[in-house]
Each structure stands twice: as structure tokens, then as C-alpha cells.
N, C-alpha and C positions, 0 to 999 in steps of 0.2 A: 269355633267353626274356622275350620283353614279358607285361606282364601289368597289371592295371585295379586304382589303386588308390584310396582317397577318403580323401583330404587335410580333417587339423583345419582351420583357418583361422588364424595368426598373427604375433605380431607379428614383424616386421624392424627394423633400421638400414639405411639405403640412403644410395649416391649414386648420382647419373643419370650414363650415362654418354655419353660425345660422341662418337656414331656418323657424324660429319663430320671428326674430330677424331683425337685419340689411345684413342678404342674403350673397350671393356670391360677390357681387363689398367691402365688408367691409371685409371679406377673403382675397381677392386681393390684396384691399389695406394694408392690415397687414404685408401680404405675402413680398411684393414689398419694405416696410419699414424694413425689416430686409435681407435686400441681400444689398453688399456691393455695386453695378451696374447692372441696368436691360440690359444692353448693352450684346447683343449677348445670352440672354435668352433665352426659351424656357415655356411656357409658356400652362398650361391647367387647366382644370375644371375637374373633375373625379364624376359622380352622379350616385346616382341607388337609388330605393325603398326600404326600409326594410321590412322585413315579418311583422312587426307590422302596415308596413302601410307611416312610418315614409320616408321623403326626407333625404338624406347624400349627401352634397357636397362637394369638399374639394379644394381648388385653390393652383395649383400644381406648380409648376416650376420641370424640369429638373437637375437634378443633374449632379455636374461637377466636373473635379478631385480638388481638395484644399477645398470645402464647409463643414462646420460642423454644422450640422443641431442641437446640442446640444449649443455648441458656440452662433449659429443664434438665439436658442429659437423655433426650428421648428422640427416638427414630421418629420419621417422619413417614407416613402412608398413608394410604388412597384405601377408603372400599368402595370396590368398583360399583357401578350401577348396573340394571339389566333388572328384568324380570324373575322376581322369586315368588316360591309358596310361602307361605308362614304363617304359624302356628300359635296360640296363646299356650302360655302354663304356670299356674296358679302355683301358690306355695314352692318357688321355687329353692328358696335358701333349705329347707325341708331335701328336699330331690337332690342337688349338689351334695347337702352333709352323708345324705344317703347314700353319693356314688352312683346313683339313677340318671343323671344328665345324659350320659351317651346310648344308653337304652331309649329314654326317652328320642331323645334323635332323630334315634337308629329306625323306631317304629314310627316315625314321622313321613321319613326316609320310604319305607316300608312301601305304607298307605298310599302312597303318590304314584309307587311306581308303574301302576298300569299306566298309568295319565299322564304321569310327565318324565321328560328328559330329563333327571338330574344332571347340571356342568359342574364335573368335577375341575376345573381347572378354575373358578372363581371362588374362591374361600363361602365356607356353609357362616351363616350368622349367627349369634344370640344379643339381644336387643334387651339391657335391662333398665327395665322402665320405669318402676317400681319396686318397692321392701318385696310385693307379693309377686307383682308380675313380668313374666322374662316373654319377647317374643322372637320364633325359632324363624330366621328366614333361609331354605334350602334353595340354591341360583338352581334357574332352569335354562336350558338351553333352546324351548320354546315354549309355548301355551298348551295348556292339554287340549289333544283334540277332544271334540266331542264332550267334553267340560262343561257346564255352565258355568264361571267364576266370573268376578266382580275383578280386572283391572282399577286398582287405585295408586294415582302417582302422588311420589313421596320423595322429598327434599332430604329428611332424614327422620326414620321413624323414630 
């Protein structure tokens, strides 16, 4: 079931993906290689279409105390806060392996279009919650009019 959540802004370290080359998987591999440990880390994908039509995608990890992006040779960034529509996807590794994630996200956005206004300025998010569960977040300009949704305040998903 889809829901609406309010995310609080939080800092991340990130690697920009080469969307004309090896893409997000290479960006995540580089990001992971620069971390001292993956244990307990929260990973995100942040993506949006730029005004020139280019795709912008960052592989991100939530920053924790003691992280030094400069020493780790990672870019610092922020996941912007605000309201997001959220959808859970199970079996995400298979979905990605089969190249279906863009279509799954597109279907999510299209299912919401009659009710919510997509904020294309803030990035859409992927939160890799577990080995099986992925949460998709679509940024919203405003609440869905006439739609009964639960708004949940979340510091970091």
C-alpha cells in the first residue's frame, strides 16, 4: 500500500553515476569501496531529470558520526526533506537484475498522478532497506487532495 511520509533533511556521502556509461551499479560499487564497513549503513539512490533532459543519479549513504567525506574521497550532499509518496518493492535485486526498476518507478508515479503533484525539483529516492525490501519515494509538491492518506514523520527512512 502506498503512503505519504514527511522526511526530515539528512546528510549523505555520495558518488554521481555515469548514466551514459556504467550507471548506478558502478557508482554504488565505488561508494561501498570507500567505506570502512557496510555494517549498519543506510544506502539510497537519489535521481531526477535535469532541465536539459539529462538523468542525474547519485549512489548515497547516510552520513554517521566520524565520517570524513574528504578523507574517504566522497562528495557530501543532503537528502532534502518534505512530503514524499512511498511504495514498498520486494525482491528488488531481481527487479534491478532484470532492468525493471525504471518501469516499476514509472508505474508508481503514474498511479499517483491523478492525486498528487510530482515535485521534479527534489530528487526521487530509493532506500535499500534490506536484502529484499526497497522503498521508493516520490517527492510531492502538496498533499493529495481528497485522498485519505496517513502522513508519517520520518527522520531517516
